[in-house]
TILUM-154480 format. One record per residue (C-alpha): residue number from 0; z, y, x. Coordinates in steps of 0.5 Angstrom, whole numbers, padded with zeros to 4 digits, m for minus. Each point is the difference from the previous one (the first is absolute). Layout:
REM residues N
+--------+-------+-------+-------+
| kollum |    c3 |    c2 |    c1 |
+--------+-------+-------+-------+
|    NUM |     Z |     Y |     X |
...
+--------+-------+-------+-------+
//
This chain:
REM residues 64
+--------+-------+-------+-------+
| kollum |    c3 |    c2 |    c1 |
+--------+-------+-------+-------+
|      0 |  0132 |  0066 | m0163 |
|      1 | m0004 |  0004 | m0005 |
|      2 | m0003 | m0004 | m0006 |
|      3 | m0004 |  0001 | m0006 |
|      4 |  0004 |  0004 | m0006 |
|      5 | m0001 | m0002 | m0007 |
|      6 | m0002 |  0006 | m0004 |
|      7 | m0001 | m0001 | m0007 |
|      8 | m0003 | m0007 |  0001 |
|      9 | m0004 |  0001 |  0006 |
|     10 |  0001 | m0001 |  0007 |
|     11 | m0001 |  0006 |  0004 |
|     12 |  0001 |  0002 |  0008 |
|     13 |  0007 |  0004 |  0001 |
|     14 | m0004 |  0006 |  0003 |
|     15 | m0002 |  0001 | m0007 |
|     16 |  0007 |  0001 | m0002 |
|     17 |  0001 |  0005 |  0007 |
|     18 | m0006 |  0004 | m0003 |
|     19 |  0003 |  0001 | m0007 |
|     20 |  0007 |  0002 |  0004 |
|     21 | m0004 |  0005 |  0005 |
|     22 | m0004 |  0003 | m0005 |
|     23 |  0006 |  0004 | m0004 |
|     24 |  0003 |  0002 |  0007 |
|     25 | m0007 |  0002 |  0003 |
|     26 | m0001 |  0005 | m0007 |
|     27 |  0007 |  0003 |  0001 |
|     28 | m0001 |  0001 |  0008 |
|     29 | m0007 |  0003 | m0002 |
|     30 |  0003 |  0005 | m0005 |
|     31 |  0005 |  0002 |  0004 |
|     32 | m0005 |  0001 |  0006 |
|     33 | m0005 |  0004 | m0004 |
|     34 |  0006 |  0004 | m0003 |
|     35 |  0002 |  0002 |  0007 |
|     36 | m0007 |  0002 |  0002 |
|     37 |  0000 | m0005 |  0005 |
|     38 | m0007 | m0003 | m0002 |
|     39 | m0003 |  0007 |  0001 |
|     40 |  0001 | m0001 |  0008 |
|     41 | m0003 | m0007 |  0000 |
|     42 | m0007 | m0001 |  0003 |
|     43 | m0002 | m0005 | m0006 |
|     44 |  0005 | m0001 | m0005 |
|     45 | m0003 | m0006 | m0003 |
|     46 |  0000 | m0004 |  0007 |
|     47 |  0007 |  0003 |  0000 |
|     48 |  0002 | m0003 | m0007 |
|     49 | m0003 | m0007 |  0002 |
|     50 |  0004 |  0000 |  0007 |
|     51 |  0007 |  0002 | m0004 |
|     52 | m0001 | m0005 | m0005 |
|     53 | m0002 | m0005 |  0006 |
|     54 |  0007 |  0002 |  0003 |
|     55 |  0004 | m0001 | m0006 |
|     56 | m0003 | m0007 | m0002 |
|     57 |  0001 | m0002 |  0008 |
|     58 |  0007 |  0002 | m0001 |
|     59 |  0001 | m0004 | m0006 |
|     60 | m0002 | m0006 |  0002 |
|     61 |  0005 | m0002 |  0006 |
|     62 |  0006 |  0002 | m0005 |
|     63 | m0002 | m0006 | m0004 |
+--------+-------+-------+-------+
//
């Protein structure tokens, strides 16, 4: 069962830790996709990036 995490004296939801962990992974993936030119073939890059972040976040949650 997921419980609140004590972060600097404040209790936060576990999703906050997952968001903090997903952010650098997302930035590396985004940099790699931009470098490879994949984002040029995407219809709406902003929507693609949001979906990519959601996929990374959803993949991290069951790993706990």
